[in-house]
FILO-145025 format. One record per residue: residue number from 1; residue in three letters; x, y, z of N, C-alpha, C, CB in turn. Coordinates in Angstrom, 1 decimal, always signed. Glycine has a CB too. Layout:
residues N
- NUM:ALA:X:Y:Z:X:Y:Z:X:Y:Z:X:Y:Z
...
***
This chain:
residues 185
- 1:MET:+144.5:+27.4:-76.1:+145.4:+28.5:-76.0:+145.3:+29.2:-74.6:+145.1:+29.6:-77.2
- 2:ASN:+146.4:+29.4:-74.0:+146.3:+30.0:-72.7:+146.5:+31.5:-72.8:+147.3:+29.4:-71.7
- 3:ALA:+146.2:+32.3:-71.8:+146.3:+33.7:-71.8:+147.7:+34.2:-72.0:+145.7:+34.3:-70.5
- 4:PHE:+148.7:+33.4:-71.5:+150.1:+33.8:-71.6:+150.6:+33.8:-73.0:+150.9:+32.9:-70.7
- 5:SER:+150.0:+33.0:-73.9:+150.5:+32.9:-75.2:+150.3:+34.2:-76.0:+149.8:+31.8:-76.0
- 6:LEU:+149.4:+35.1:-75.5:+149.2:+36.4:-76.1:+150.1:+37.5:-75.6:+147.7:+36.8:-75.8
- 7:PHE:+150.9:+37.2:-74.6:+151.8:+38.1:-74.0:+153.1:+38.3:-74.9:+152.2:+37.7:-72.6
- 8:THR:+153.6:+39.5:-74.9:+154.9:+39.7:-75.6:+156.0:+39.1:-74.7:+155.1:+41.2:-75.9
- 9:ASP:+157.2:+39.0:-75.4:+158.4:+38.5:-74.6:+158.7:+39.5:-73.4:+159.6:+38.4:-75.5
- 10:LYS:+158.6:+40.8:-73.7:+158.9:+41.7:-72.6:+157.9:+41.5:-71.4:+158.7:+43.2:-73.1
- 11:GLU:+156.7:+41.3:-71.7:+155.7:+41.1:-70.6:+156.0:+39.8:-69.9:+154.3:+41.0:-71.2
- 12:LEU:+156.4:+38.8:-70.6:+156.7:+37.5:-70.0:+158.0:+37.6:-69.1:+157.0:+36.4:-71.1
- 13:VAL:+159.0:+38.4:-69.6:+160.2:+38.6:-68.8:+159.9:+39.3:-67.5:+161.2:+39.4:-69.6
- 14:PHE:+159.0:+40.3:-67.6:+158.6:+41.1:-66.4:+158.0:+40.1:-65.4:+157.6:+42.2:-66.8
- 15:LEU:+157.1:+39.3:-65.9:+156.4:+38.3:-65.0:+157.4:+37.3:-64.5:+155.2:+37.7:-65.7
- 16:LEU:+158.3:+36.8:-65.3:+159.3:+35.9:-64.9:+160.1:+36.4:-63.8:+160.2:+35.5:-66.1
- 17:GLN:+160.5:+37.7:-63.9:+161.4:+38.3:-62.9:+160.6:+38.4:-61.5:+161.9:+39.6:-63.3
- 18:LYS:+159.3:+38.4:-61.6:+158.5:+38.4:-60.4:+158.3:+37.0:-59.8:+157.1:+39.1:-60.7
- 19:GLY:+158.7:+36.0:-60.5:+158.6:+34.6:-60.1:+157.4:+33.9:-60.6:+158.6:+34.6:-58.6
- 20:ASP:+156.8:+34.4:-61.6:+155.6:+33.8:-62.2:+155.9:+32.5:-63.0:+154.8:+34.8:-63.1
- 21:ALA:+155.5:+31.4:-62.4:+155.9:+30.1:-63.0:+155.1:+29.9:-64.3:+155.5:+28.9:-62.1
- 22:LEU:+153.9:+30.4:-64.5:+153.2:+30.3:-65.7:+153.9:+31.0:-66.9:+151.7:+30.7:-65.6
- 23:ALA:+154.4:+32.2:-66.6:+155.2:+33.0:-67.6:+156.4:+32.2:-68.0:+155.6:+34.4:-67.0
- 24:PHE:+157.1:+31.6:-67.0:+158.2:+30.7:-67.3:+157.8:+29.6:-68.3:+158.9:+30.2:-66.1
- 25:THR:+156.7:+28.9:-67.9:+156.2:+27.8:-68.8:+155.9:+28.3:-70.2:+154.9:+27.2:-68.2
- 26:GLU:+155.4:+29.5:-70.4:+155.1:+30.0:-71.7:+156.4:+30.2:-72.5:+154.3:+31.3:-71.6
- 27:ILE:+157.4:+30.8:-71.8:+158.7:+31.0:-72.4:+159.3:+29.7:-72.8:+159.7:+31.8:-71.4
- 28:TYR:+159.3:+28.7:-71.9:+159.8:+27.4:-72.2:+159.1:+26.8:-73.4:+159.5:+26.4:-71.0
- 29:ASN:+157.8:+26.9:-73.5:+157.0:+26.3:-74.6:+157.3:+27.1:-75.9:+155.5:+26.3:-74.3
- 30:ARG:+157.6:+28.4:-75.8:+157.8:+29.2:-77.0:+159.2:+29.0:-77.6:+157.6:+30.7:-76.6
- 31:TYR:+160.2:+28.7:-76.7:+161.5:+28.7:-77.2:+162.2:+27.3:-77.2:+162.3:+29.6:-76.4
- 32:TRP:+161.7:+26.3:-76.5:+162.4:+25.0:-76.3:+162.7:+24.4:-77.7:+161.5:+24.1:-75.5
- 33:ASP:+161.8:+24.3:-78.6:+162.0:+23.7:-79.9:+163.1:+24.4:-80.7:+160.8:+23.6:-80.7
- 34:LYS:+163.1:+25.7:-80.6:+164.1:+26.5:-81.4:+165.5:+26.3:-80.8:+163.7:+28.0:-81.4
- 35:LEU:+165.6:+26.3:-79.5:+166.9:+26.1:-78.9:+167.4:+24.7:-79.1:+166.8:+26.4:-77.4
- 36:TYR:+166.5:+23.7:-79.0:+166.9:+22.3:-79.3:+167.4:+22.2:-80.7:+165.7:+21.4:-79.0
- 37:TYR:+166.7:+22.8:-81.6:+167.2:+22.7:-83.0:+168.6:+23.2:-83.2:+166.2:+23.4:-84.0
- 38:VAL:+168.9:+24.4:-82.6:+170.2:+25.0:-82.8:+171.2:+24.1:-82.1:+170.2:+26.4:-82.1
- 39:ALA:+170.9:+23.6:-80.9:+171.9:+22.8:-80.1:+172.1:+21.5:-80.9:+171.3:+22.4:-78.7
- 40:TYR:+171.1:+20.9:-81.5:+171.3:+19.6:-82.2:+172.1:+19.9:-83.5:+169.9:+19.0:-82.6
- 41:GLN:+171.9:+21.0:-84.1:+172.7:+21.3:-85.3:+174.2:+21.4:-85.0:+172.3:+22.7:-85.9
- 42:ARG:+174.5:+21.9:-83.8:+175.9:+22.0:-83.4:+176.5:+20.7:-82.8:+176.1:+23.1:-82.3
- 43:LEU:+175.7:+19.9:-82.1:+176.2:+18.7:-81.4:+175.9:+17.4:-82.0:+175.7:+18.8:-80.0
- 44:SER:+174.8:+17.3:-82.8:+174.3:+16.1:-83.4:+174.1:+15.0:-82.4:+175.3:+15.6:-84.5
- 45:SER:+173.7:+15.4:-81.2:+173.4:+14.4:-80.1:+172.1:+14.8:-79.5:+174.6:+14.3:-79.1
- 46:ALA:+171.1:+14.0:-79.6:+169.8:+14.4:-79.0:+169.9:+14.5:-77.5:+168.8:+13.3:-79.4
- 47:VAL:+170.6:+13.6:-76.8:+170.7:+13.6:-75.4:+171.5:+14.9:-74.9:+171.5:+12.3:-74.9
- 48:GLU:+172.6:+15.1:-75.5:+173.4:+16.3:-75.1:+172.6:+17.6:-75.4:+174.8:+16.3:-75.8
- 49:SER:+172.0:+17.7:-76.6:+171.2:+18.8:-76.9:+170.1:+19.1:-75.9:+170.6:+18.7:-78.3
- 50:GLU:+169.4:+18.0:-75.5:+168.3:+18.2:-74.5:+168.9:+18.7:-73.2:+167.6:+16.9:-74.3
- 51:GLU:+170.0:+18.1:-72.8:+170.6:+18.5:-71.5:+171.0:+20.0:-71.5:+171.8:+17.6:-71.2
- 52:ILE:+171.6:+20.4:-72.6:+172.1:+21.8:-72.7:+170.9:+22.7:-72.7:+172.9:+22.0:-73.9
- 53:VAL:+169.8:+22.4:-73.5:+168.6:+23.3:-73.5:+168.0:+23.3:-72.1:+167.7:+22.8:-74.6
- 54:GLN:+167.9:+22.2:-71.5:+167.3:+22.2:-70.1:+168.1:+23.0:-69.2:+167.2:+20.7:-69.6
- 55:GLY:+169.4:+22.9:-69.4:+170.3:+23.8:-68.5:+170.1:+25.3:-68.7:+171.7:+23.5:-68.8
- 56:VAL:+169.8:+25.7:-70.0:+169.5:+27.1:-70.3:+168.3:+27.5:-69.5:+169.3:+27.3:-71.8
- 57:PHE:+167.2:+26.7:-69.5:+166.0:+27.0:-68.8:+166.2:+27.0:-67.3:+164.9:+26.1:-69.2
- 58:VAL:+167.0:+26.1:-66.8:+167.2:+26.0:-65.4:+167.9:+27.3:-64.9:+168.1:+24.8:-65.0
- 59:GLN:+168.9:+27.7:-65.7:+169.7:+29.0:-65.4:+168.7:+30.2:-65.5:+170.8:+29.1:-66.4
- 60:LEU:+167.9:+30.2:-66.5:+167.0:+31.3:-66.7:+166.1:+31.4:-65.4:+166.1:+31.1:-67.9
- 61:TRP:+165.5:+30.3:-64.9:+164.7:+30.3:-63.8:+165.4:+30.7:-62.5:+164.0:+29.0:-63.6
- 62:GLU:+166.6:+30.1:-62.3:+167.4:+30.3:-61.1:+167.9:+31.8:-61.0:+168.5:+29.4:-61.0
- 63:LYS:+168.2:+32.4:-62.1:+168.7:+33.7:-62.1:+167.8:+34.8:-62.6:+170.0:+33.8:-62.9
- 64:ARG:+166.5:+34.5:-62.6:+165.4:+35.3:-63.1:+165.4:+36.7:-62.5:+164.1:+34.7:-63.0
- 65:ALA:+165.6:+36.8:-61.2:+165.6:+38.1:-60.6:+166.8:+38.9:-60.8:+165.2:+38.0:-59.1
- 66:GLU:+167.9:+38.3:-61.0:+169.2:+38.9:-61.1:+169.5:+39.5:-62.5:+170.3:+38.0:-60.8
- 67:ARG:+168.9:+39.0:-63.5:+169.2:+39.4:-64.9:+168.4:+40.6:-65.4:+169.0:+38.2:-65.8
- 68:ASN:+169.0:+41.4:-66.2:+168.3:+42.5:-66.8:+168.2:+42.1:-68.3:+169.1:+43.9:-66.6
- 69:ILE:+167.1:+41.5:-68.7:+166.9:+40.9:-70.0:+166.1:+42.0:-70.8:+166.1:+39.6:-70.0
- 70:GLN:+166.8:+42.5:-71.9:+166.2:+43.4:-72.8:+165.5:+42.8:-73.9:+167.3:+44.4:-73.3
- 71:ASN:+166.1:+41.7:-74.5:+165.6:+41.0:-75.6:+165.7:+39.5:-75.3:+166.3:+41.4:-76.9
- 72:LEU:+164.5:+38.9:-75.0:+164.5:+37.5:-74.5:+165.1:+36.5:-75.5:+163.1:+37.1:-74.2
- 73:SER:+164.8:+36.7:-76.8:+165.3:+35.7:-77.8:+166.8:+35.8:-77.9:+164.6:+35.9:-79.2
- 74:PHE:+167.3:+37.0:-78.0:+168.8:+37.2:-78.0:+169.4:+36.6:-76.8:+169.1:+38.6:-78.3
- 75:TYR:+168.8:+36.9:-75.6:+169.4:+36.5:-74.4:+169.5:+35.0:-74.2:+168.6:+37.1:-73.2
- 76:ILE:+168.4:+34.3:-74.5:+168.5:+32.8:-74.4:+169.3:+32.2:-75.5:+167.1:+32.2:-74.4
- 77:ALA:+169.4:+32.8:-76.6:+170.3:+32.3:-77.7:+171.7:+32.4:-77.3:+170.0:+33.1:-79.0
- 78:ALA:+172.1:+33.5:-76.6:+173.4:+33.7:-76.1:+173.7:+32.7:-75.0:+173.6:+35.2:-75.6
- 79:MET:+172.7:+32.5:-74.1:+172.9:+31.5:-73.1:+173.2:+30.1:-73.7:+171.6:+31.4:-72.2
- 80:LEU:+172.4:+29.8:-74.7:+172.6:+28.5:-75.3:+174.0:+28.4:-76.0:+171.5:+28.3:-76.4
- 81:ARG:+174.4:+29.4:-76.7:+175.7:+29.4:-77.3:+176.8:+29.2:-76.3:+175.9:+30.8:-78.1
- 82:TYR:+176.8:+29.9:-75.2:+177.8:+29.8:-74.2:+177.8:+28.4:-73.5:+177.7:+30.9:-73.2
- 83:ASN:+176.6:+27.9:-73.3:+176.5:+26.6:-72.7:+177.1:+25.5:-73.6:+175.0:+26.2:-72.4
- 84:ILE:+176.8:+25.7:-74.9:+177.4:+24.8:-75.9:+178.9:+24.9:-75.9:+176.9:+25.1:-77.3
- 85:TYR:+179.5:+26.2:-75.9:+180.9:+26.4:-75.8:+181.5:+25.7:-74.6:+181.2:+27.9:-75.8
- 86:ARG:+180.8:+25.9:-73.4:+181.4:+25.3:-72.2:+181.3:+23.8:-72.3:+180.5:+25.8:-71.0
- 87:TYR:+180.3:+23.2:-72.9:+180.2:+21.8:-73.0:+181.3:+21.3:-73.9:+178.8:+21.4:-73.6
- 88:LEU:+181.6:+22.0:-75.1:+182.6:+21.6:-76.0:+184.0:+21.7:-75.3:+182.6:+22.4:-77.2
- 89:ALA:+184.2:+22.8:-74.5:+185.4:+22.9:-73.8:+185.7:+21.8:-72.8:+185.5:+24.3:-73.1
- 90:ARG:+184.6:+21.4:-72.1:+184.7:+20.2:-71.2:+185.1:+19.0:-71.9:+183.4:+20.0:-70.4
- 91:GLN:+184.4:+18.8:-73.1:+184.7:+17.6:-73.9:+186.2:+17.6:-74.4:+183.8:+17.5:-75.1
- 92:TYR:+186.7:+18.8:-74.7:+188.0:+19.0:-75.2:+189.0:+18.6:-74.0:+188.3:+20.4:-75.7
- 93:ARG:+188.7:+19.0:-72.8:+189.6:+18.7:-71.7:+189.5:+17.3:-71.3:+189.2:+19.6:-70.5
- 94:HIS:+188.3:+16.7:-71.5:+188.1:+15.2:-71.1:+187.6:+14.5:-72.4:+187.1:+15.1:-69.9
- 95:PRO:+188.6:+14.2:-73.3:+188.1:+13.6:-74.6:+187.6:+12.2:-74.4:+189.3:+13.6:-75.5
- 96:VAL:+186.8:+11.8:-75.4:+186.3:+10.5:-75.4:+187.4:+9.5:-75.3:+185.3:+10.2:-76.6
- 97:SER:+187.1:+8.3:-74.8:+188.2:+7.3:-74.6:+188.7:+6.6:-75.9:+187.8:+6.3:-73.6
- 98:SER:+187.8:+6.6:-76.9:+188.2:+5.9:-78.1:+187.5:+6.5:-79.3:+187.9:+4.4:-78.1
- 99:LEU:+188.0:+6.2:-80.5:+187.4:+6.7:-81.7:+186.0:+6.2:-81.9:+188.3:+6.3:-82.9
- 100:SER:+185.8:+4.9:-81.4:+184.4:+4.4:-81.6:+183.4:+5.2:-80.7:+184.4:+2.9:-81.2
- 101:ASP:+183.9:+5.6:-79.5:+183.1:+6.5:-78.6:+182.8:+7.8:-79.3:+183.8:+6.8:-77.3
- 102:ALA:+183.8:+8.4:-80.0:+183.6:+9.6:-80.7:+182.6:+9.4:-81.8:+184.9:+10.2:-81.3
- 103:MET:+182.7:+8.3:-82.5:+181.8:+8.1:-83.7:+180.3:+7.9:-83.2:+182.2:+6.9:-84.5
- 104:GLU:+180.2:+7.3:-82.0:+178.9:+7.1:-81.4:+178.2:+8.5:-81.1:+178.9:+6.3:-80.1
- 105:LEU:+179.1:+9.4:-80.6:+178.5:+10.7:-80.2:+178.2:+11.6:-81.4:+179.6:+11.4:-79.3
- 106:HIS:+179.0:+11.5:-82.5:+178.9:+12.3:-83.6:+179.0:+11.5:-84.9:+180.0:+13.5:-83.6
- 107:SER:+178.1:+11.8:-85.8:+178.1:+11.0:-87.1:+178.8:+11.9:-88.2:+176.7:+10.6:-87.5
- 108:GLY:+179.4:+11.2:-89.1:+180.0:+11.9:-90.3:+180.9:+13.0:-89.9:+178.9:+12.4:-91.1
- 109:ASN:+180.7:+14.1:-90.6:+181.6:+15.2:-90.4:+181.3:+16.0:-89.1:+181.6:+16.1:-91.6
- 110:GLN:+180.4:+15.6:-88.3:+180.1:+16.3:-87.1:+181.3:+16.2:-86.1:+178.8:+15.7:-86.4
- 111:VAL:+182.0:+15.1:-86.2:+183.2:+15.0:-85.4:+184.2:+16.1:-85.7:+183.9:+13.6:-85.6
- 112:GLU:+184.4:+16.4:-87.0:+185.3:+17.5:-87.4:+184.8:+18.8:-87.0:+185.4:+17.5:-89.0
- 113:ILE:+183.5:+19.0:-87.1:+182.9:+20.3:-86.6:+183.1:+20.5:-85.2:+181.4:+20.4:-87.0
- 114:ALA:+182.8:+19.4:-84.4:+183.0:+19.5:-82.9:+184.4:+19.8:-82.6:+182.5:+18.2:-82.2
- 115:LEU:+185.4:+19.1:-83.2:+186.8:+19.4:-83.0:+187.2:+20.8:-83.4:+187.6:+18.4:-83.7
- 116:ASP:+186.7:+21.3:-84.5:+186.9:+22.6:-84.9:+186.4:+23.6:-83.9:+186.3:+22.9:-86.3
- 117:ASP:+185.2:+23.4:-83.4:+184.6:+24.3:-82.4:+185.5:+24.3:-81.1:+183.2:+23.8:-82.0
- 118:LYS:+185.9:+23.1:-80.7:+186.8:+23.0:-79.5:+188.1:+23.7:-79.7:+187.0:+21.5:-79.1
- 119:LEU:+188.7:+23.6:-80.9:+190.0:+24.2:-81.2:+189.8:+25.7:-81.2:+190.5:+23.7:-82.5
- 120:LEU:+188.7:+26.2:-81.8:+188.4:+27.6:-81.9:+188.2:+28.2:-80.5:+187.1:+27.9:-82.8
- 121:LEU:+187.5:+27.5:-79.6:+187.3:+28.0:-78.3:+188.6:+28.0:-77.5:+186.3:+27.1:-77.5
- 122:LYS:+189.5:+27.0:-77.7:+190.8:+27.0:-77.1:+191.6:+28.2:-77.6:+191.5:+25.7:-77.4
- 123:GLU:+191.6:+28.5:-78.9:+192.3:+29.6:-79.4:+191.8:+31.0:-78.8:+192.2:+29.7:-81.0
- 124:ILE:+190.5:+31.1:-78.7:+189.9:+32.3:-78.1:+190.4:+32.4:-76.7:+188.3:+32.2:-78.2
- 125:GLU:+190.4:+31.3:-75.9:+190.9:+31.4:-74.6:+192.3:+31.8:-74.5:+190.7:+30.0:-73.9
- 126:LYS:+193.2:+31.3:-75.4:+194.6:+31.7:-75.5:+194.7:+33.2:-75.8:+195.3:+30.8:-76.5
- 127:MET:+194.0:+33.6:-76.8:+194.0:+35.0:-77.1:+193.5:+35.9:-76.0:+193.2:+35.3:-78.4
- 128:ALA:+192.5:+35.5:-75.3:+191.9:+36.2:-74.2:+193.0:+36.4:-73.1:+190.7:+35.6:-73.6
- 129:LYS:+193.8:+35.4:-72.9:+194.8:+35.5:-71.8:+195.9:+36.5:-72.2:+195.4:+34.1:-71.6
- 130:LYS:+196.1:+36.8:-73.5:+197.1:+37.7:-74.0:+196.6:+39.2:-73.9:+197.5:+37.4:-75.4
- 131:LEU:+195.3:+39.4:-73.7:+194.8:+40.7:-73.6:+195.3:+41.4:-72.4:+193.2:+40.7:-73.6
- 132:PRO:+195.2:+42.8:-72.3:+195.5:+43.5:-71.1:+194.7:+42.9:-69.9:+195.2:+45.0:-71.2
- 133:ARG:+195.2:+42.9:-68.7:+194.7:+42.1:-67.6:+193.2:+42.4:-67.4:+195.4:+42.5:-66.3
- 134:LYS:+192.8:+43.6:-67.3:+191.4:+43.9:-67.0:+190.5:+43.5:-68.2:+191.2:+45.4:-66.7
- 135:CYS:+190.9:+43.8:-69.4:+190.2:+43.3:-70.6:+190.0:+41.8:-70.5:+190.9:+43.8:-71.9
- 136:SER:+191.0:+41.1:-70.2:+191.0:+39.7:-70.2:+190.0:+39.2:-69.1:+192.4:+39.1:-69.9
- 137:LEU:+190.1:+39.8:-68.0:+189.2:+39.3:-66.9:+187.7:+39.6:-67.2:+189.6:+40.0:-65.6
- 138:VAL:+187.4:+40.8:-67.8:+186.1:+41.1:-68.1:+185.6:+40.2:-69.2:+186.0:+42.6:-68.6
- 139:PHE:+186.4:+40.0:-70.2:+186.0:+39.1:-71.4:+185.7:+37.7:-70.9:+187.0:+39.1:-72.4
- 140:ILE:+186.6:+37.1:-70.2:+186.5:+35.8:-69.7:+185.2:+35.6:-68.8:+187.7:+35.3:-69.0
- 141:GLN:+185.1:+36.5:-67.8:+184.0:+36.4:-66.9:+182.6:+36.6:-67.6:+184.1:+37.3:-65.8
- 142:ASN:+182.6:+37.6:-68.5:+181.3:+37.9:-69.1:+181.0:+37.0:-70.3:+181.3:+39.3:-69.7
- 143:LYS:+181.9:+36.7:-71.2:+181.6:+36.0:-72.4:+181.8:+34.5:-72.2:+182.5:+36.5:-73.5
- 144:LEU:+182.8:+34.0:-71.5:+183.1:+32.6:-71.4:+182.4:+32.0:-70.2:+184.5:+32.3:-71.4
- 145:LEU:+182.3:+32.8:-69.1:+181.7:+32.2:-67.9:+180.2:+32.7:-67.8:+182.5:+32.6:-66.7
- 146:ASP:+179.8:+33.6:-68.7:+178.4:+34.0:-68.8:+177.9:+34.8:-67.5:+177.5:+32.9:-69.0
- 147:GLN:+178.8:+35.6:-67.0:+178.4:+36.4:-65.8:+177.9:+37.7:-66.4:+179.5:+36.6:-64.8
- 148:PRO:+176.8:+38.3:-65.7:+176.4:+39.6:-66.2:+177.5:+40.7:-66.0:+175.1:+40.0:-65.4
- 149:LEU:+177.5:+41.6:-66.9:+178.5:+42.7:-66.9:+178.5:+43.4:-65.6:+178.3:+43.6:-68.1
- 150:ALA:+177.4:+43.7:-65.0:+177.3:+44.4:-63.7:+178.0:+43.6:-62.6:+175.8:+44.7:-63.4
- 151:GLU:+177.7:+42.3:-62.6:+178.4:+41.4:-61.7:+179.9:+41.4:-61.8:+177.8:+40.0:-61.8
- 152:VAL:+180.3:+41.3:-63.1:+181.8:+41.3:-63.4:+182.4:+42.6:-62.9:+182.0:+41.2:-64.9
- 153:ALA:+181.7:+43.8:-63.1:+182.2:+45.1:-62.7:+182.3:+45.1:-61.2:+181.3:+46.2:-63.2
- 154:ALA:+181.3:+44.6:-60.5:+181.3:+44.6:-59.0:+182.5:+43.8:-58.5:+180.0:+44.1:-58.5
- 155:SER:+182.7:+42.6:-59.1:+183.7:+41.7:-58.6:+185.1:+42.3:-58.9:+183.6:+40.3:-59.3
- 156:LEU:+185.3:+43.1:-59.9:+186.6:+43.7:-60.2:+186.7:+45.1:-59.6:+186.8:+43.8:-61.7
- 157:GLN:+185.6:+45.5:-58.9:+185.6:+46.8:-58.3:+185.8:+48.0:-59.3:+186.6:+46.9:-57.2
- 158:ILE:+185.1:+47.9:-60.4:+185.1:+49.0:-61.4:+183.7:+49.3:-61.8:+186.0:+48.5:-62.7
- 159:SER:+183.5:+50.4:-62.4:+182.1:+50.8:-62.8:+181.7:+49.9:-64.0:+182.1:+52.3:-63.2
- 160:THR:+180.4:+49.9:-64.2:+179.8:+49.1:-65.3:+180.3:+49.7:-66.6:+178.3:+49.1:-65.2
- 161:LYS:+180.4:+51.0:-66.7:+180.9:+51.7:-67.9:+182.3:+51.3:-68.2:+180.7:+53.2:-67.8
- 162:THR:+183.1:+51.2:-67.2:+184.5:+50.8:-67.4:+184.6:+49.4:-67.9:+185.3:+51.0:-66.1
- 163:ALA:+183.8:+48.5:-67.3:+183.7:+47.1:-67.7:+183.3:+47.0:-69.1:+182.7:+46.3:-66.8
- 164:GLU:+182.3:+47.8:-69.5:+181.8:+47.9:-70.9:+183.0:+48.3:-71.9:+180.6:+48.8:-71.1
- 165:ALA:+183.7:+49.3:-71.4:+184.9:+49.8:-72.2:+185.9:+48.7:-72.4:+185.5:+51.0:-71.6
- 166:HIS:+186.2:+48.0:-71.3:+187.2:+46.8:-71.3:+186.7:+45.7:-72.3:+187.5:+46.3:-69.9
- 167:LEU:+185.4:+45.4:-72.2:+184.8:+44.4:-73.0:+184.9:+44.8:-74.5:+183.4:+44.1:-72.6
- 168:THR:+184.5:+46.0:-74.8:+184.6:+46.5:-76.2:+186.0:+46.4:-76.7:+184.1:+48.0:-76.2
- 169:LYS:+187.0:+46.8:-75.9:+188.4:+46.8:-76.3:+188.8:+45.3:-76.6:+189.3:+47.4:-75.3
- 170:ALA:+188.4:+44.4:-75.7:+188.7:+43.0:-75.8:+188.1:+42.4:-77.1:+188.3:+42.2:-74.6
- 171:LEU:+186.9:+42.7:-77.3:+186.2:+42.2:-78.5:+186.8:+42.7:-79.8:+184.7:+42.5:-78.5
- 172:LYS:+187.2:+44.0:-79.8:+187.8:+44.5:-81.0:+189.2:+43.8:-81.2:+188.1:+46.1:-80.8
- 173:ILE:+190.0:+43.6:-80.2:+191.3:+43.0:-80.4:+191.1:+41.5:-80.8:+192.1:+43.0:-79.0
- 174:LEU:+190.1:+40.8:-80.2:+189.9:+39.4:-80.5:+189.4:+39.2:-81.9:+189.0:+38.8:-79.5
- 175:ARG:+188.5:+40.1:-82.3:+188.0:+40.0:-83.7:+189.2:+40.2:-84.7:+186.9:+41.1:-84.0
- 176:LYS:+190.0:+41.1:-84.5:+191.2:+41.4:-85.3:+192.1:+40.2:-85.3:+191.9:+42.6:-84.9
- 177:GLU:+192.4:+39.6:-84.1:+193.3:+38.5:-84.0:+192.6:+37.2:-84.7:+193.6:+38.1:-82.6
- 178:LEU:+191.3:+37.0:-84.5:+190.7:+35.9:-85.1:+190.6:+36.0:-86.6:+189.2:+35.8:-84.6
- 179:ALA:+190.5:+37.2:-87.1:+190.5:+37.4:-88.6:+191.8:+37.0:-89.1:+190.1:+38.9:-88.9
- 180:ILE:+192.9:+37.5:-88.5:+194.3:+37.1:-88.9:+194.5:+35.6:-88.8:+195.3:+37.8:-88.1
- 181:HIS:+194.0:+35.0:-87.7:+194.2:+33.6:-87.5:+193.5:+32.8:-88.5:+193.7:+33.2:-86.1
- 182:LEU:+192.2:+33.2:-88.8:+191.4:+32.4:-89.8:+192.0:+32.6:-91.2:+190.0:+32.9:-89.8
- 183:PHE:+192.5:+33.8:-91.5:+193.1:+34.1:-92.8:+194.3:+33.1:-93.0:+193.6:+35.5:-92.9
- 184:LEU:+195.1:+33.0:-92.0:+196.3:+32.1:-92.1:+195.9:+30.6:-92.2:+197.2:+32.2:-90.8
- 185:LEU:+194.8:+30.2:-91.7:+194.3:+28.9:-91.9:+193.8:+28.7:-93.3:+193.2:+28.5:-90.9
***
């Protein structure tokens, strides 16, 4: 047992932001299995799941000083979710070349789940483009491109509070639209 295993997530995040590689290693050891399990549940591909989880940790390390992480487990879970969505969106844009390739990547009903996820993401993207301009930009940059809200606000030259208001409005509209869409299905 190392000393870092006794640290809380908040303490580890503080040390991570200071560039402490041992704190990062503890975070990696603490969360890798959990993230891999979630990724594998969604993708049913060991290779893709490992790559996505590794990508989460690479992003965490590279952007450690830029991020304001309040709750580490929620933060990395969100990172994983958005990395999976981006992966599925790329797969949707560049589909596998044949059905046998698809069956190699996904077994059983996992193909259907992956297609459903891709279709859902595509619908969300369509709905996001129908939002008021600023709401759409804030939502896409923050939720789909995983940019911090402060960074989005700066790029749009608006205050963080205004960006939060646009995001809240976008989420409210999208939840309502998705509820209607899912009801119709």
